[in-house]
N, C-alpha and C positions, 0 to 999 in steps of 0.2 A: 408620273410624278418624283419629281429626285426628293428623296429625305434628307437634310441635313442632320449631321451628328455632331451634336454636343459634347464637347469636352468632358469625360466624366471629373466630376469632385472629387478631390480628394477626401477619401473615407480616414476616419479615425481612427488608426490601430486598436487591435483588440486589447493589446498591451497597456497602452495608454487608458483604454478605458476601465480596464480592471484596476491599476492605479487610482483613477480618480473616483472608483469606488470605494477602495481603500480608506483614501482620504476624507472620504464623507464619513465615513463609518467611525473614524478616529477622532473628528470633529463632535459628531454625535455624541460618543462617548467621553469627551472634554465637557462637554457643555451642558449634557443631562446631570451629573450631578453637583457643578455650578450653579445652577438654576433653581435646585429644589427638587427637579423629577424625580430621582432617585436620592435614597440613602447614600453620602459617601463614605461612611463606613464599612457599606457591603458592595459598591462599587466605584471605585474611587476613578478620577478624573484618568485621561490618558496620562496627562504631562507626570502625573504619580507613578504610575505603572512603569513608564519609560525610566525615572529615576530609579526605581526599586530593581529593573531589568540590571541597569548601567551596575549597580552595587553587587547584585549577582554576577556580574561575568567577569568582575574584577576578584572573586574568591575562589581559591584553589577547589573546594568543595562541587562548585558548579561545574566547573570541568570535570571531575571525578565521576558526579551522576553522569552528566552527557555521556561520557565514555562508556559509564555501565547499561544503558539507556539502548546505545548502536550498538554494544557488544551482544545484547540478548536480541536486539531486532535482528543483527545480521546474521545471528546464528541459525536462530529459528526460521527467516527466511531461507536461508540456505538449504538447510535438512528441507522443509517444504517444496522447496523448488529440484533436488535432487529424486527427492521420492516421490513426488508429483508426474515428473516426465518419465521417469521407469515404470512405474508402475500403468502409468496412463499408456503407456509405449506398449506395454505387454499385455495389459488388458484388451485394449482397444484392438490388438490384431492378431488376438485370439477369441473368435466368436462365441466358444465355449465358455471361456473365461468373463468376457463381457454381458452373456445370458445369466451367468449363477451370482455375480456381485452385482448388478443393476438394481434388485432390491435393495440390498446391502448399503451400496453409495447412497440411494434415494434417503433411506432411514436415516443413516448415520447424519449426513450432509446439514439438514435443518437444526441440528442440535446446536443450542448457542454454545459458545466457548465458555462463556462466564459460567455454566452450569456446570461446567468440571472445576471451579475453583475450592470446593470442599474437598475432592480429590486431591487437586494439587496439594495443597496444604498440611492433609493429612501424611502424604507420600514423603515431600519433598522440603513440610514447613516453608521458611519464607526466601529460601534460597533460591537463586536464579534457574531451577529445572523446573520449578514448579510454574513460572511465569512462560517458560518454553513448551510447555505441555498446552498451554492456551495458544499462545504462539503457532505453534505448529499445526494443531489440530484446525485452527481457523485457516491458515494461510493455504494450508494442504489442499483443502477442498476446490480452492480459487485455480489451481495449477490444475490439478485433475482433471477437473470437466473440463476444460477446454482443451486439453491434450486429448481427452479419450473423442470431443467433438471433430479433433484436427484429423485424427487419426481416421474417423468414420466419412469423413470429406475427402480422402484419398480417390483419385480417379480409377475407378474399376478396372478400366483397359489398361492402363500403366501397371493395376498391381496385377491382371494376369499375363501382362506382356514379360513381368517380372519372371513369372511362375513357369511359363512358358519355357523361358531361356535358363531354367533352372539356378537361380540366383541365390544365394545363400542368406537366411533371415537375416545375419548381421547386413548383409549387401541391400538386402530389400530395404532395410530399415533406413540406411545412410542415402541412397539414391532414390526410393518412391516414398515415403512414409514421411521421415522428417523433414524433406523439404516442403511438404505440404502443413505442417503441425507447426514446423517452426513459428509461423505467424500469429496462431493461435497459444502455444508456449509464452511466448512475449507478451499478449493480453493477461494470460495468466499470471506472469510473475509480475505486471506493473498493478492487478488488483491486490496480488499478494503482498506487494511491496507496503502498500496502504494499510492493509487488514492487519498484518506483523506490527506495523508501528503503534494501531490502536489498540492492539490486545498487547503489548509490551508494556503503553502508558497505564493500561487498565490494570495490567497485573501488578506493577510497581504500587499503584495506590492502593488497589484492594487487597491484598496478598503481604506488603512491605517489601519485596523483594528491591536492593537498592537501585537505585538511577532517578530520572526526574519525575516520576510519579511519585516517587515516596516523597521526595523532597516536596513537592505539591502538596501533599497530605500533611506532613508536617507542618508546613506554614499554614495549612487552613485551622489547623487543629490547635494551634498557640495562637490564631488570632494576628498573626501576620497578613494582612489581607493583601496587601501592596504586594507582597513576594509573592502570594499565590497567583495573582493575575499576571505577575512576570512568569511565573513557569507554564503558566497556562498559554502565554504568547510562546513561548519558547518549543511547547510542544506542536503549537498550530504551525510554525515556520520550519519547524524541523518538517510534518506533513506535507508542506510545499515542499520544499526541496528533496523530499523523497518521489513523488510525481514529478517534477521537472526532470530528474537526473532519470527515473524510470522511464518515461518518453523520449527522453535524449539516446538513451539505450536502444530502446527499442527502435528509432528510426536509424541509428547506426547499423545495428546490425539484419534489418529490412531494408537496405536502401536500394535492395533490387525487386522490392514487392511493389505491385502497380498501388497500391496505396498508399504508401510512403510516397514513392515516385510524384503520384497525382497531386498529394498534400504539397510537396516541394516546389512542383510546377505551379500549383495556384497561387 
């Protein structure tokens, strides 16, 4: 029996579905206060938030705060990435170090970064260094754990071959360890980028480090609810941009990796 293949219908792009979901949320947030379902003093309609956001965008203070947030985020992420990759490769490549540090890593990794806020305030008051402690501490583990997993995943045959040919330690890392570890490191970078932004805004909000988080806290304490939600929107948009850029960088760096090539082909 001959089967007839029907042409597949056009599937709605995932991006279009995502935009439709955002549009539906904005409509709900617009209607809920206007219909009296929530008090507009505490949750203003979308249109009022948009007006407040447009007003914030027109002020120099907003752009200064945004620059301060991005500076803290970028500095903390860079420190975490370098430290996580270097220590992950070194610890993962030396069995004795891996065994000695395993318990310490498992003990320190679950400690919430916000628990370090009192320590950060005592050491650095409300300066950027206080928030950097939180950012680096939270982001570092994301990178370190992924790099350690990548080093463990190195093909034993390739590692033994490199030793039999008497490759130097740096040559083994460059030609054997790093190609296997790089996809794990990129995953760690993507996770760390989002975590670093969360802790940056949290530190600014709770410690008082200059930035978007501090501006949000000032708006909340002064009763400027529309501006407060405008800063919440900005923080959310920053998270989206960071995630998109991290994924784009991951695809660009790992263009040769089967996972990325398969994703592109699909």
